[in-house]
Residue, then its C-alpha position, 0 to 999 in steps of 0.5 A: x906483646x909483638x909477634x917476634x917477641x912471642x914467637x922467637x922464644x918458641x922457635x928457640x925452644x922447639x927447634x922445628x924441622x923445616x922442609x925447605x923445597x928450594x932452588x939449588x942456587x940458594x940452598x946453602x944460604x937458606x939452610x944457614x939462615x934456618x940454622x941461625x934461628x934455631x930451626x933445623x933444615x932438611x931439603x928433600x926434593x926427590x919424588x921418592x921421599x918428598x911426601x914422607x919428609x914433608x909429612x914429618x916436618x913441622x914447617x914446609x916451604x915450596x920455592x919454585x926458583x928452578x921449576x921442573x914439574x908440579x908433581x913433586x911440589x904437589x906430593x909435598x903439599x898433599x902430605x901435609x893433610x895427615x902430617x905432623x902439622x895437620x892440627x894447624x891445618x897443614x900450613x905451608x909457605x909458597x914462594x912463587x919465584x919468577x912467576x910471570x916470567x914463563x908459562x911453566x912457572x905460571x902453571x905451577x904457581x896456579x896449581x899450588x894456589x888451588x891445592x889442598x891444603x892451600x898455602x897459609x903464607x904466600x911470600x912474594x915480591x910486588x911483580x910476583x904478587x901482580x903476576x899471581x893476580x893475572x897482571x903480567x909484564x911486571x917481572x924481569x926474570x925473578x926481579x920485580x919491576x913494580x914497588x910493594x906499595x903499588x902491589x899492596x891492594x892486589x895483595x889484599x885481593x889475593x889474600x881474600x881469594x885464597x884465604x892466605x896471608x901475603x907477605x909482600x917484600x920490597x923496599x917496604x914490606x907489607x903483611x896482608x890478610x883479608x882483614x889486616x895489614x901491617x906495614x914494615x920498614x927497615x932493612x937495607x938496600x944492600x939486601x937486594x944485592x945478595x942473592x937469596x934474600x927472598x928465599x931466606x924470607x920465605x924460609x923464615x916464614x915457614x920456621x915461624x909458621x911451624x911454631x905459630x898459632x896464626x900465620x899472620x903473626x908468623x909472617x910479621x915475625x919473619x919480616x921483622x927479623x929480616x929487616x932487623x938483621x939487615x939493619x945490623x949487618x949494614x952497620x959493619x959491612x961494605x959490600x954484599x959478600x961481607x953483608x951476607x955473613x954479617x946478616x947470618x950473624x945478626x939472625x943468630x944473635x937475635x935468636x940466641 
């Protein structure tokens, strides 16, 4: 049975609380997507509550799209050690948005990669994967100047180094661990014109991770669902505005 066929029913049954520490540019889209697949989003970012919320949530996403400092992120991650998901190793998802674009993002991403517990899944585009591996100059803002195919080998080295699953997204997606690789095709070019699609992919990884026994399966299920929803959305829309709405509807239909 495929990862998505196994995990979607669990997602529907368990309605996991997902703590999405994401950037304000995409918060609403991320929350809508999580709700569409039967997860329950919460988006605490304040230092006075972030650890408590993280400990009580089934899933955690750390997205550094609008970085301030490492302290709130570190507090959320550290709380996973004794939190609700501790029996699964406190698994969480890192989305290193724009790493390679500024020294601040580089420092925060490097700190989070070596945190305890470390990220179970790193969801990134090709430029971000290469930047995490020390190959700078292949991002422009938050966008990648490299293809997923070019970064797949580096993703494998990154996965082996940090003991994480790398969900590498682009025109073609790859899910990579130290010993496994899955290549996923599908989706639609319009997805690149909708702000926040990467953030949603990371949030879905966190939702599936909350109900999965294996982070690799969680990442495969999330990216499979993303590409399928993109395929369905493009059949009924003509531009990015209507595509975003149709994409959310497709997520909901898949998880209904």
